[in-house]
N, C-alpha and C positions, 0 to 999 in steps of 0.2 A: 504493500500500500504506500501511496505517496504521503509524505508529511508536509502539509502546507504551513508555511511560516507567515508571519504578519506581512512580510513584503511579497508574498505570493510565490516565493522561490520554493523549489521542491527538492526532495532527496529520494534516490532510488538506488538500491544496490550499493555500489561503491561511489556513486556519482552524487554531487550536490551542486545545484544550480548557483552560479555566482555572478551571473550577468543577466540583463533584461532580455526579453524575447525580441527577436528581430527577424526580418526576412531579407533575402538577397535576390536581386533581379534575376529571373530565369529559374529560380528554385521555388516551388510552390509550398514547400514545407517550412514551418516555423523553426528557427534555430535558437540556440542559447549556448553560452559558455558554461561548462561544468568543471568543477575540481574533482579529482579522483582521490580515493583514499590512499593511493600510492604517492600522491604529491604532484602528479602531472595534471595539466589542464587539457580539456578536450572540447572541441566544437561538435555538438550533437543535434540531431533533429529531435524535436520534442516528442513526436509520435513514436520514434524508436525507443526513447527512454521510457515512455509510458507503457509501451507494449512489452518491455523487458528485453527487446532485441539488443539495446545498448545498456549494459549494466556496469561498465567500467571503461577506462580509456583503451582497453585492449590488454592491460597487464594480467588480468585473470586468465584470458585465453592463452597468453604467452607462457604463463606459469604452468598451466595445465599441460601444454605441449612439452615444456621442459621436463615436467615431472614424468610424463610418459616416456620421453626419450631417455631420461636418466634411469628409469626402471629397467630399460632394455640395454643400458650401457652403450647407446648408439648415437648420443647427441652430436658428437664431432666426427662421425663416421661418414664414409662415402654414400652409404645407402640412405642415411638420414638427410644428408645434404641434397641428394637426388630428389627425395620426396619433397623437401622444402621448395626446390626450384620448379618441380613439376606443378605443385599446387599453386605457386605464385604466378607462373606464366599462363595458367588456365583460369585463375580466379581474380587476379589483380590487374585492373586496367592500366595501372601505372607502371607495370613491368614492361621493360623495353621490347620484350618478345611477345607481349600479349596479342598483338595483331596477327601473329603467326599461329596462335593457339586459341585462347579463349574467344577472341573476336571472330575467328574462323569456325567456331563451333566445336573445337577440340576440348572435351570436358574431362574432369577427374571424377570417377565414379564415387557415389556416396560412401561405399565401403572404405575407400582409400582416403577419406577425409581424416581418418584416424591412422596415425603412423603405425600403431601396433598391428593393424590389419594389413597395411602395405608391406610391413616387414614379414608378416606371417606368410603372405602370398609370394613375395619376390625373394626373400632371403638376402644374403650378402652377394654382391657381384663377384663372379669367379676370379677377377683380377682387377688391378688398377686401371687397365685399358678398357674395361667393359663399362658401358653406360646403358641407360634404359632406352629401348627402342619399341615403337609401336609396329606391329605386324602389318596393319592396314592404316595407312597414313591419313585416311579420311575418318577414322574412328578415334575415340578418346582413350584415355589411360584407364585400363581396367585389367583384372587378372587374366582374362582370356585374350587380351590384345597386346600384352607387353612381355618382353623377354630382355635379358641382359645380352648385349652384343658388342663386338669390337667395332671401331670406327669404319673399317672397310665394309663390313656388313651393312652398316647404317647408310653409308654413301650409296650403296647399291639399291637401297630402299627409298631414296629421296624422291619427292614428287617430280623433280625435273630430270631424273635419270633417263637417258636415251635407251629405249627398248628396241631391240633388233630381232626380227624373226628370220631364221635361216635353218635349213636342213630339218625342218619340223619342230624347231625349238624356239622359244622366245626368252631372251636374256637381256640384261642391260649391257651397255657398251663395255663397262669395266670387266664384267664377267666374261664376255666374248674375248676381250683382250687377253685376260689371264688364260683362257682355254686354248686359244690358237697361237699365242705368242707374238701377236702383232700389236704395236703400240696403239692406244686408244685414238690419239690424234691422227694416225695414219688411216685407221678405219673410218673415222669421221670425215676426213678429207676426201677419201675415195667415194663414200656414199654421196657427199655433197657434189661430186663431179658427175654423178649419175651411174656409178657402178652398181651392179646388183649386190645384194647383201652377201650372197654366196661368194662372188668374186672378191669383194672387199675383205672377206674373212679367210680367204685361202691363197690368194696370189701374193707371193713374197716380193 
């Protein structure tokens, strides 16, 4: 319940209103400055505070995440940092890579909002060279769509990888290059000149 003070200021959770209500052009919701029990100040939308959606400056959520990570002893590990980065680029519009992920509809499944579940499904990466990869690039991060992979495998799975069909097989350019022993740039140049895929992959 809200505690109304004589000055009509309110308290909820760890937040106490310390400034008057106001609005910002372009934002329909009423705002106010709140102090948090941790000592920080936060600008919050009043309806978020009243609904309980905002009950601290974020310190409570950070503490809970830290506690879960500490319980697993993974706070400074590669798997924990991977989870933090994945979550941020999918959910945080201020992340520099958000337009490649969250804005493009790449989501983080509800189960993986909790690090404990992410770690239970993915475990530790096999080596320091492994990073998380989505099997289908148009799908989000979830247990059935993610694996640990080395960078070469990830490069082959990029959206802009050149796919070539020859001899009844379809592989990306780098895979064909590794298979036939011809540099990628040579294969690309030959195809650009109008060579057939089979000729580009066999003529030395």
